[in-house]
N, C-alpha and C positions, 0 to 999 in steps of 0.2 A: 241889290235892289229888291229882290224877291220878297223880303219880309217887311220892307218899309212901306209906309202909306204913300199913295201917289202925291199927296200934298207935300210930304217931306222931300220927295224926289223933285217935284216941280220947283219947290223953293230953292233947292241946290242948283238946278239948271238955270233959274232966273238970275243967279249971281254971275253967270258967264263961265267960260272955261278956256282952256288952252288949245287952240286949233291944231298945233303941231302934235300934241299928245293925242288929240282926237283922230288925226290921220293915222297915227301909229296903231291906235285901237281898231280903226276901220280895217286895217290890213291884218292885224293880229287875230281879230275875231272872224276873219274870213267873210266880211260883209261884201267884199269885192267879188265874191263868187256869184252873187245874185244882183248886184247893183252896178250900174254904169255911172261914171262920174261926169262925163261930158257928152254932148250930143253927137260928136264925131266918132265915138266908139260904137261897136256893135251893141245895140240895146238889148238888155236882159230884163231888168226890172226898171222901176222909175229912175229917170236920169236925175241924179242928185243935184247937179248945178241948176236944173230947171225947178226942182222941188224947192230949193232954197230961195228962189225968187218969188215963189207963190205963198209959202207957208211961213208963219212967224214961229218963234222959239217954242211956244206952248204947243202949237199944232205939230211941229217936228217931233217934240218930245212924246206927244200922244201917239203919233204914228209909229214910233220905235217901240214904245211900251205896249201899245194896244193896236197891233197892225190890222185887226179885224174891225176896229171901230169905224174907219172910213178908208175905203180903197181908192187910190188915185184913179181918175178917169182913164179908161183905156187899159187898165191893169186888173180888171176883174178877171179872175181865173176861170177858164172853161175846161171841160173835159170832153173828149170825143172818143167813141168806140167805133172802129170800122167793122165792116161786114166780115173781114178776115180775123177779127178778134183782137186787133191791135188797139192799145189804149194810149191816148195822147193827152197831155195837160199843157196848158199855156195860155197865151193871150191871143185872141183873134185880131190880126192886124190888117187883114183885107178880106172882104167877102163879096163875091159876085154871085150871079144866079146859079152858076154850075160848079163853083169851087171856092175855096177859102185858104188863107194862110194862117197858120198857128205858130206863134213864136214861143219856144219853151224857155225855161229859166236859164239855160245855157246860152241863150241868144241865137239858137238855130231856128230857121224857119222851115216849117213842114208844109208842103203844098198838098192839099187834099181835094179830091173831086167829091162833090156832094153826093153823087150816086154811090160812092163807096162808104158813106157814113151810115152806120146802123142806129146809133144813138148819140145824143149830144146834150150837154147841159152846162149850167154855171155852178161854180162852187161858192158857198156862202162865206168861206174863209179865205183869207189872203194866203198866198203861197209862203209869205214870210210868217214863220211860226211865232206864237206868243212865247214869252219867257226868255228870249235870246239875251236879254241884259241881266238876267237874274244872278249871274256870277260876277257882275261888275258893281262898282260903287256909284253913288249919285255923282261924284266928281268925274268918274269915267264917262258917264252919260253927258254931263255938262260939257266935257271936252269934245265928245263926238258931235254934239249939236253945234258947238262953236265952230268946228271944222266944216260941217255941212253948210253953216251960214257963210263961211268964208268963200265958198264956191260960187256965190252969186256975183262976185266982183268981176 
């Protein structure tokens, strides 16, 4: 996919794909390390069954190929540095006057007292890196999108 134009890739995805092959690719490409499939699993990144209900095929394709183009609400990545020099990255899932919870990409929740935070900010980039699909074909991407779409049922 890396050297093809986005128009060529989108055209291939619009033709549809094989959901079973897409699921196999999801597992083989280790997407499951950062993504949750259903809401009853520990949340890591965006829950794909929910994403499939919200986004159409073109938006799903764009989010896979260009993860920094639009970040799903609630999944903007933050960084926190504590007064002890610890560095944490993840998604703020709860914030109160004196504390907050940060969920890392492994799905672990870190409880932090605000008094212990030295610095904090937001990352402009998604935790999902660009170029993950460069080693795959447009048909692979079409299959992956078809599988994600099948999760909304």
